[in-house]
SEDREN-843662 format. One line per field, with one value per residue (C-alpha): z, x, y; residue in three letters. Coordinates in steps of 0.25 Angstrom, whole numbers. Layout:
N
c3: c(Z, ...)
c1: c(X, ...)
c2: c(Y, ...)
type: c(ALA, ...)
This chain:
215
c3: c(440, 449, 448, 452, 459, 459, 472, 473, 486, 487, 499, 504, 514, 512, 520, 512, 518, 529, 535, 523, 514, 524, 525, 510, 510, 522, 516, 505, 514, 512, 498, 488, 480, 467, 468, 469, 463, 472, 471, 481, 476, 486, 485, 493, 481, 471, 467, 469, 467, 473, 464, 458, 453, 439, 433, 422, 426, 422, 407, 403, 408, 398, 400, 410, 414, 424, 430, 427, 438, 435, 446, 450, 452, 438, 442, 454, 446, 436, 447, 454, 441, 439, 454, 459, 474, 478, 492, 498, 510, 518, 531, 539, 540, 548, 548, 533, 521, 517, 508, 498, 497, 497, 485, 478, 481, 476, 463, 461, 456, 442, 444, 448, 437, 426, 412, 410, 424, 431, 438, 437, 452, 452, 460, 463, 478, 488, 501, 511, 520, 531, 541, 553, 565, 575, 577, 575, 566, 553, 547, 544, 538, 529, 525, 522, 513, 505, 504, 500, 488, 485, 485, 476, 466, 466, 472, 482, 496, 503, 517, 527, 541, 547, 546, 556, 548, 537, 530, 527, 532, 544, 551, 562, 562, 577, 587, 589, 583, 595, 588, 597, 589, 587, 580, 577, 569, 556, 550, 562, 554, 555, 570, 566, 562, 562, 553, 544, 544, 540, 527, 524, 526, 517, 506, 506, 505, 494, 486, 489, 483, 471, 468, 469, 460, 449, 449)
c1: c(381, 390, 388, 396, 388, 393, 392, 394, 396, 394, 400, 394, 406, 416, 426, 436, 439, 429, 418, 409, 420, 424, 409, 408, 421, 417, 402, 407, 415, 411, 404, 409, 420, 416, 402, 404, 411, 411, 414, 413, 410, 414, 405, 416, 425, 414, 407, 392, 383, 369, 357, 351, 338, 340, 333, 344, 344, 329, 331, 346, 354, 364, 374, 385, 377, 366, 365, 368, 377, 392, 399, 403, 389, 388, 400, 391, 379, 386, 392, 379, 372, 382, 381, 372, 374, 375, 380, 377, 387, 387, 391, 380, 379, 368, 360, 360, 369, 380, 378, 387, 378, 365, 370, 373, 360, 353, 361, 356, 343, 348, 344, 330, 326, 337, 333, 344, 347, 333, 332, 346, 348, 335, 338, 352, 355, 357, 365, 366, 378, 380, 390, 386, 394, 383, 374, 361, 367, 360, 363, 349, 345, 357, 353, 339, 344, 352, 341, 331, 340, 340, 325, 324, 334, 326, 338, 337, 342, 349, 346, 351, 345, 357, 365, 364, 353, 344, 346, 360, 375, 376, 390, 394, 407, 408, 410, 396, 390, 392, 397, 410, 422, 434, 445, 452, 440, 440, 432, 423, 413, 424, 420, 405, 406, 390, 389, 400, 393, 380, 387, 392, 378, 371, 381, 378, 364, 366, 373, 363, 352, 361, 362, 347, 344, 355, 354)
c2: c(114, 122, 137, 149, 160, 174, 181, 197, 203, 218, 225, 238, 240, 252, 244, 235, 221, 224, 217, 217, 212, 201, 197, 195, 187, 178, 176, 167, 158, 144, 146, 136, 144, 137, 142, 157, 169, 180, 195, 207, 221, 232, 244, 252, 251, 255, 268, 266, 278, 279, 275, 288, 281, 287, 275, 273, 258, 257, 259, 263, 251, 245, 234, 238, 251, 248, 262, 276, 279, 278, 270, 256, 250, 244, 234, 230, 228, 219, 211, 209, 205, 194, 189, 178, 182, 196, 199, 213, 215, 228, 234, 239, 254, 262, 249, 247, 243, 252, 264, 258, 245, 253, 261, 248, 242, 255, 253, 239, 246, 243, 228, 232, 241, 241, 239, 229, 224, 223, 210, 205, 203, 195, 181, 184, 181, 192, 191, 202, 204, 215, 218, 226, 232, 229, 217, 226, 236, 234, 220, 217, 231, 229, 216, 221, 232, 221, 211, 222, 225, 210, 210, 222, 215, 202, 195, 183, 187, 176, 173, 162, 159, 154, 167, 179, 186, 180, 193, 192, 190, 198, 201, 209, 217, 220, 209, 203, 215, 223, 235, 235, 240, 230, 237, 224, 218, 225, 214, 211, 202, 191, 190, 188, 173, 172, 184, 179, 165, 172, 177, 163, 157, 168, 166, 151, 154, 164, 153, 143, 153, 156, 141, 140, 152, 148, 133)
type: c(MET, ASN, MET, THR, TYR, ARG, ILE, LEU, GLY, ILE, SER, GLY, SER, PRO, VAL, LYS, LYS, GLY, ASN, VAL, GLU, THR, LEU, LEU, ASP, ARG, ALA, VAL, GLU, GLY, LEU, PRO, ALA, LYS, SER, ILE, GLU, ARG, GLU, VAL, VAL, HIS, LEU, SER, GLY, LEU, LYS, ILE, GLN, ASP, CYS, ILE, HIS, CYS, ASN, PHE, CYS, LEU, THR, LYS, GLN, THR, PRO, GLY, LYS, TYR, CYS, SER, LEU, LYS, ASP, ASP, ALA, GLN, VAL, VAL, PHE, GLU, LYS, ALA, GLU, ALA, ALA, ASP, ILE, ILE, VAL, LEU, ALA, SER, PRO, VAL, TYR, PHE, MET, ARG, THR, SER, ALA, ARG, MET, ALA, ALA, MET, LEU, ASP, ARG, LEU, ARG, VAL, PHE, VAL, PHE, GLY, ASN, LEU, THR, ALA, GLY, ARG, MET, LYS, ASN, LYS, ILE, GLY, VAL, SER, MET, ALA, ALA, ALA, TRP, ALA, ARG, ASN, GLY, GLY, LEU, GLU, THR, THR, HIS, LEU, THR, HIS, ILE, LEU, ALA, PHE, LEU, ILE, LEU, GLU, MET, ILE, PRO, ALA, SER, VAL, HIS, GLN, GLY, VAL, SER, PRO, LEU, GLY, ALA, SER, VAL, LEU, SER, SER, ILE, GLY, GLY, SER, GLY, ASN, ILE, ASP, SER, ALA, ALA, SER, ARG, GLY, ILE, ASN, ASN, ASP, GLU, SER, GLY, VAL, GLN, SER, ALA, ARG, LEU, ILE, MET, ARG, ARG, ALA, LEU, GLU, LEU, ALA, LYS, LEU, MET, TYR, LYS)
Protein backbone atom coordinates (compact mmCIF):
# COMPACT_ATOMS: atom_id res chain seq x y z
CA MET A 1 0.00 0.00 0.00
CA ASN A 2 1.35 3.42 -0.96
CA MET A 3 1.51 5.94 1.85
CA THR A 4 1.91 9.68 1.88
CA TYR A 5 4.53 10.98 4.29
CA ARG A 6 4.24 14.42 5.80
CA ILE A 7 7.38 16.53 5.86
CA LEU A 8 7.54 19.63 8.05
CA GLY A 9 10.42 22.00 7.43
CA ILE A 10 11.16 24.52 10.17
CA SER A 11 13.25 27.47 9.01
CA GLY A 12 15.24 29.34 11.64
CA SER A 13 16.31 32.08 9.24
CA PRO A 14 15.17 35.72 9.53
CA VAL A 15 15.64 36.15 5.76
CA LYS A 16 12.69 35.51 3.45
CA LYS A 17 13.51 33.68 0.21
CA GLY A 18 17.14 33.43 1.27
CA ASN A 19 19.60 30.57 1.48
CA VAL A 20 17.74 28.49 4.08
CA GLU A 21 14.40 28.71 2.29
CA THR A 22 16.14 27.85 -0.98
CA LEU A 23 17.83 24.90 0.70
CA LEU A 24 14.51 23.54 1.94
CA ASP A 25 13.05 23.84 -1.55
CA ARG A 26 15.96 22.17 -3.28
CA ALA A 27 16.23 19.37 -0.72
CA VAL A 28 13.00 17.74 -1.90
CA GLU A 29 14.00 17.74 -5.57
CA GLY A 30 13.74 14.20 -6.84
CA LEU A 31 11.43 12.91 -4.12
CA PRO A 32 8.33 11.25 -5.56
CA ALA A 33 5.59 13.87 -5.40
CA LYS A 34 2.89 11.29 -4.77
CA SER A 35 4.71 10.06 -1.66
CA ILE A 36 5.03 13.35 0.23
CA GLU A 37 3.08 16.27 1.59
CA ARG A 38 5.34 19.17 2.45
CA GLU A 39 4.98 22.33 4.49
CA VAL A 40 7.52 24.89 5.67
CA VAL A 41 7.13 26.98 8.82
CA HIS A 42 9.12 30.20 8.91
CA LEU A 43 9.95 31.13 12.49
CA SER A 44 10.74 34.67 11.31
CA GLY A 45 7.03 35.24 10.76
CA LEU A 46 5.98 33.86 14.14
CA LYS A 47 6.17 35.05 17.70
CA ILE A 48 7.99 32.37 19.68
CA GLN A 49 8.85 33.29 23.25
CA ASP A 50 11.56 31.71 25.37
CA CYS A 51 10.59 28.74 27.52
CA ILE A 52 10.28 29.92 31.13
CA HIS A 53 10.24 26.44 32.71
CA CYS A 54 7.01 27.20 34.54
CA ASN A 55 6.13 23.46 34.36
CA PHE A 56 2.60 24.17 33.12
CA CYS A 57 3.08 21.43 30.53
CA LEU A 58 3.72 18.78 33.18
CA THR A 59 0.19 18.75 34.56
CA LYS A 60 -2.04 21.36 32.92
CA GLN A 61 -2.04 20.63 29.20
CA THR A 62 -5.40 20.48 27.45
CA PRO A 63 -6.15 19.84 23.76
CA GLY A 64 -5.06 22.91 21.82
CA LYS A 65 -3.07 24.33 24.74
CA TYR A 66 0.21 22.58 25.41
CA CYS A 67 2.02 25.53 26.99
CA SER A 68 1.14 28.45 29.25
CA LEU A 69 2.73 31.06 26.97
CA LYS A 70 0.43 32.89 24.59
CA ASP A 71 2.20 33.05 21.23
CA ASP A 72 2.46 31.12 17.96
CA ALA A 73 4.20 28.02 19.30
CA GLN A 74 1.00 25.99 19.53
CA VAL A 75 0.68 26.12 15.74
CA VAL A 76 4.16 24.65 15.38
CA PHE A 77 3.48 22.03 18.06
CA GLU A 78 0.45 20.72 16.18
CA LYS A 79 2.19 20.70 12.81
CA ALA A 80 5.15 18.81 14.29
CA GLU A 81 2.83 16.34 15.94
CA ALA A 82 1.19 15.60 12.59
CA ALA A 83 4.45 15.23 10.65
CA ASP A 84 6.38 12.05 9.90
CA ILE A 85 9.64 13.82 9.00
CA ILE A 86 10.79 17.04 10.69
CA VAL A 87 13.54 19.11 9.10
CA LEU A 88 15.35 21.70 11.21
CA ALA A 89 17.04 24.17 8.85
CA SER A 90 19.08 27.08 10.16
CA PRO A 91 21.70 29.58 9.13
CA VAL A 92 24.87 29.35 11.18
CA TYR A 93 25.25 32.26 13.61
CA PHE A 94 28.26 32.44 15.94
CA MET A 95 29.10 28.78 15.30
CA ARG A 96 25.62 27.60 16.26
CA THR A 97 21.99 27.42 15.25
CA SER A 98 19.99 30.65 15.12
CA ALA A 99 18.36 32.19 18.19
CA ARG A 100 14.94 31.69 16.62
CA MET A 101 15.59 27.98 16.20
CA ALA A 102 17.03 27.64 19.71
CA ALA A 103 13.91 29.22 21.23
CA MET A 104 11.68 26.84 19.28
CA LEU A 105 13.71 23.81 20.33
CA ASP A 106 13.44 24.80 23.99
CA ARG A 107 9.67 25.03 23.62
CA LEU A 108 9.52 21.44 22.33
CA ARG A 109 9.93 20.51 25.98
CA VAL A 110 6.15 20.03 25.88
CA PHE A 111 6.75 16.74 24.03
CA VAL A 112 9.17 15.49 26.69
CA PHE A 113 7.21 16.13 29.88
CA GLY A 114 3.66 17.05 28.81
CA ASN A 115 0.81 15.35 30.60
CA LEU A 116 -0.92 14.95 27.21
CA THR A 117 1.92 15.13 24.71
CA ALA A 118 4.93 13.38 26.25
CA GLY A 119 6.36 10.93 23.75
CA ARG A 120 4.45 12.16 20.73
CA MET A 121 7.66 12.89 18.82
CA LYS A 122 9.00 9.38 19.44
CA ASN A 123 10.18 7.57 16.29
CA LYS A 124 9.58 10.52 13.97
CA ILE A 125 12.43 11.07 11.55
CA GLY A 126 14.62 14.12 12.15
CA VAL A 127 16.78 15.87 9.55
CA SER A 128 19.29 18.64 10.24
CA MET A 129 20.19 21.27 7.64
CA ALA A 130 22.59 24.17 8.00
CA ALA A 131 23.82 26.99 5.78
CA ALA A 132 27.13 28.63 6.67
CA TRP A 133 29.10 31.53 5.23
CA ALA A 134 32.49 29.94 5.85
CA ARG A 135 33.66 26.36 5.36
CA ASN A 136 34.69 25.92 9.00
CA GLY A 137 32.17 28.37 10.40
CA GLY A 138 29.94 26.16 12.53
CA LEU A 139 28.10 23.69 10.30
CA GLU A 140 28.77 20.70 12.50
CA THR A 141 28.05 22.46 15.79
CA THR A 142 24.73 23.60 14.33
CA HIS A 143 23.91 20.04 13.30
CA LEU A 144 24.82 18.74 16.74
CA THR A 145 22.37 21.16 18.37
CA HIS A 146 19.58 19.88 16.13
CA ILE A 147 20.55 16.23 16.58
CA LEU A 148 20.64 16.55 20.38
CA ALA A 149 17.08 17.88 20.22
CA PHE A 150 16.04 14.86 18.15
CA LEU A 151 17.60 12.53 20.69
CA ILE A 152 15.90 14.24 23.63
CA LEU A 153 12.58 13.83 21.82
CA GLU A 154 13.34 10.14 21.06
CA MET A 155 13.25 10.84 17.36
CA ILE A 156 15.42 9.04 14.80
CA PRO A 157 18.07 11.32 13.25
CA ALA A 158 18.67 10.68 9.55
CA SER A 159 22.24 10.47 8.29
CA VAL A 160 23.83 9.60 5.00
CA HIS A 161 27.46 8.76 4.31
CA GLN A 162 27.56 10.06 0.73
CA GLY A 163 26.80 13.65 1.69
CA VAL A 164 29.22 16.39 2.71
CA SER A 165 28.67 15.54 6.39
CA PRO A 166 26.93 12.53 7.96
CA LEU A 167 25.46 14.90 10.54
CA GLY A 168 23.19 16.70 8.09
CA ALA A 169 22.80 18.67 4.89
CA SER A 170 25.61 21.23 4.81
CA VAL A 171 25.76 24.11 2.35
CA LEU A 172 28.09 27.06 1.90
CA SER A 173 26.78 30.46 0.92
CA SER A 174 30.12 31.99 -0.12
CA ILE A 175 32.08 30.64 -3.08
CA GLY A 176 33.87 27.53 -1.89
CA GLY A 177 33.23 28.56 1.71
CA SER A 178 35.98 31.15 1.33
CA GLY A 179 34.06 33.88 3.13
CA ASN A 180 34.64 36.27 0.24
CA ILE A 181 31.69 38.56 -0.50
CA ASP A 182 29.96 38.31 -3.87
CA SER A 183 27.24 40.94 -3.97
CA ALA A 184 25.66 39.30 -7.01
CA ALA A 185 25.05 36.01 -5.18
CA SER A 186 22.02 36.59 -2.96
CA ARG A 187 21.38 32.86 -2.74
CA GLY A 188 24.94 31.64 -2.70
CA ILE A 189 24.05 28.06 -1.85
CA ASN A 190 23.01 27.56 -5.48
CA ASN A 191 26.72 27.67 -6.29
CA ASP A 192 27.44 24.83 -3.86
CA GLU A 193 26.20 21.82 -5.80
CA SER A 194 27.84 19.34 -3.41
CA GLY A 195 26.05 20.96 -0.49
CA VAL A 196 22.69 20.99 -2.26
CA GLN A 197 23.20 17.36 -3.22
CA SER A 198 23.83 16.54 0.46
CA ALA A 199 20.34 17.88 1.19
CA ARG A 200 18.75 15.77 -1.53
CA LEU A 201 20.57 12.65 -0.32
CA ILE A 202 19.60 13.05 3.32
CA MET A 203 15.96 13.65 2.40
CA ARG A 204 15.95 10.44 0.37
CA ARG A 205 17.37 8.68 3.41
CA ALA A 206 14.74 10.28 5.66
CA LEU A 207 11.97 9.04 3.40
CA GLU A 208 13.53 5.58 3.40
CA LEU A 209 13.55 5.57 7.21
CA ALA A 210 9.96 6.78 7.36
CA LYS A 211 8.87 3.93 5.11
CA LEU A 212 10.64 1.46 7.39
CA MET A 213 8.99 2.93 10.48
CA TYR A 214 5.46 3.19 9.14
CA LYS A 215 5.15 0.22 6.77
